C-alpha positions as CSV (number, residue, x, y, z in Angstrom):
1,M,29.0,15.4,6.8
2,D,28.5,19.1,7.4
3,D,27.5,20.7,10.8
4,I,23.9,21.0,9.7
5,S,23.6,17.3,8.7
6,I,25.2,16.2,12.0
7,A,22.8,18.4,14.0
8,Q,19.8,17.0,12.0
9,S,20.9,13.4,12.5
10,N,20.9,14.0,16.2
11,M,17.4,15.4,16.4
12,T,14.3,13.5,17.4
13,R,10.7,14.6,16.7
14,A,8.4,14.6,19.7
15,L,4.7,15.4,20.2
16,F,2.5,15.8,23.3
17,A,-0.9,14.2,22.8
18,T,-3.5,11.9,24.3
19,T,-4.1,8.5,22.6
20,E,-7.7,9.7,22.2
21,Q,-6.4,12.6,20.1
22,L,-4.2,10.3,18.0
23,L,-6.9,7.6,17.4
24,G,-9.5,10.4,16.8
25,L,-7.6,11.5,13.7
26,E,-8.7,8.3,12.0
27,R,-5.7,8.3,9.6
28,G,-4.3,4.8,10.2
29,I,-2.5,5.7,13.5
30,T,-2.3,2.4,15.3
31,P,-0.7,1.0,18.4
32,Y,1.3,-2.2,17.9
33,L,3.1,-4.8,20.2
34,V,6.5,-5.1,18.7
35,R,8.6,-8.1,19.7
36,P,11.7,-9.6,18.2
37,R,9.8,-12.0,15.9
38,S,6.3,-10.5,15.7
39,V,4.5,-7.2,15.2
40,Q,0.8,-7.3,16.0
41,K,-1.9,-4.7,16.5
42,A,-2.5,-3.9,20.2
43,N,-5.9,-3.7,21.7
44,Y,-5.7,-0.2,23.1
45,A,-8.6,1.9,24.5
46,A,-8.3,5.6,23.9
47,E,-7.1,7.6,27.0
48,T,-7.4,11.3,27.9
49,I,-4.0,11.3,29.7
50,P,-1.4,13.0,27.6
51,Y,1.9,11.4,26.8
52,I,5.1,12.5,25.2
53,F,5.6,10.5,22.0
54,Y,9.1,10.3,20.5
55,E,9.7,9.3,16.9
56,V,12.1,6.4,17.0
57,A,12.1,5.2,13.4
58,A,11.3,7.3,10.4
59,L,10.5,5.4,7.2
60,G,9.2,6.7,3.9
61,E,5.6,5.5,4.4
62,G,5.4,6.5,8.1
63,S,7.2,6.3,11.4
64,W,7.2,4.4,14.7
65,W,6.6,6.5,17.9
66,L,7.3,5.6,21.5
67,P,5.1,6.9,24.3
68,V,6.7,8.0,27.5
69,S,5.2,8.6,31.0
70,A,6.1,9.1,34.6
71,D,3.8,6.2,35.5
72,E,3.3,2.9,33.7
73,P,-0.2,2.7,32.2
74,T,-1.9,-0.7,32.5
75,Q,-2.3,-0.9,28.8
76,W,1.5,-0.9,28.3
77,H,1.8,-4.5,29.7
78,G,5.3,-3.8,31.0
79,A,7.6,-0.8,31.2
80,E,11.3,0.0,31.6
81,P,13.2,3.2,32.2
82,L,13.6,5.5,29.3
83,E,17.2,5.7,27.9
84,A,18.2,8.6,25.8
85,D,20.9,11.2,25.2
86,G,21.1,14.9,24.4
87,E,18.4,17.1,25.7
88,I,15.8,14.4,26.1
89,P,14.8,14.1,29.7
90,T,14.9,10.6,31.3
91,A,14.7,11.1,35.0
92,H,11.7,9.2,36.4
93,L,10.3,8.4,32.9
94,Q,9.1,5.1,31.8
95,R,8.6,3.6,28.3
96,P,6.6,0.6,27.3
97,T,8.6,-2.6,26.8
98,H,7.0,-3.6,23.5
99,L,4.3,-1.0,22.6
100,L,5.0,1.4,19.7
101,W,2.6,3.5,17.7
102,W,2.7,3.5,13.9
103,I,1.8,6.9,12.4
104,P,1.5,6.9,8.6
105,A,3.2,9.7,6.7
106,Q,1.3,12.9,6.6
107,S,-1.2,11.7,9.2
108,L,-0.6,14.4,11.8
109,D,-2.6,17.5,11.2
110,T,-2.3,21.1,12.3
111,E,-3.8,20.3,15.8
112,I,-0.9,17.9,16.6
113,I,2.4,19.3,15.5
114,P,5.7,17.6,16.4
115,I,8.6,19.5,17.7
116,S,12.3,18.6,17.3
117,I,14.6,18.1,20.3
118,F,18.3,17.4,20.3
119,G,19.1,13.8,21.2
120,R,18.2,10.2,20.4
121,I,16.1,7.6,22.2
122,H,18.1,4.4,22.8
123,G,16.7,1.1,21.7
124,N,16.2,-1.4,18.9
125,W,13.4,-0.2,16.6
126,P,11.6,-1.7,13.6
127,T,13.2,-1.0,10.2
128,T,10.0,-1.7,8.2
129,A,6.4,-0.6,8.3
130,P,3.8,-3.0,9.7
131,E,2.6,-5.5,7.2
132,D,-1.0,-4.3,7.5
133,N,0.3,-0.7,7.1
134,P,-2.7,1.6,6.2
135,P,-2.0,3.9,3.3
136,P,-0.7,7.4,4.2
137,A,-3.3,10.1,4.7
138,A,-4.0,12.2,1.6
139,S,-2.6,15.7,2.2
140,A,-6.0,17.0,0.8
141,N,-7.6,15.7,4.0
142,L,-5.4,17.8,6.2
143,R,-6.7,21.1,7.5
């Protein structure tokens, strides 16, 4: 593996957005409760409080994203300290115990653009898309 490949494999995409912004895109972006033996849609009311979302599992049809906050929102139904390496800050940050967001491929538009940061979020992440995975957004619908 060359130096560029090593650097890319240690990068994590991140975005800063409210759940209201994500859900407002109406492109199949969905919160899920992910437990060892089940993945089910979460009832989640849109919020105007911004979170940092880290991409924790990138798959061809989309990716799983983990929200992070200094405080535990009620809708998370449990939180634990964020564990990461590299340049990803962890001090005083919480992550939900079971809540992840599914973002279908090509669903983020020009208003919400992920950045890349050196490091990885620690944890066990899904290796497949949700069974009720909505189709990826058509690139023609993007601005």
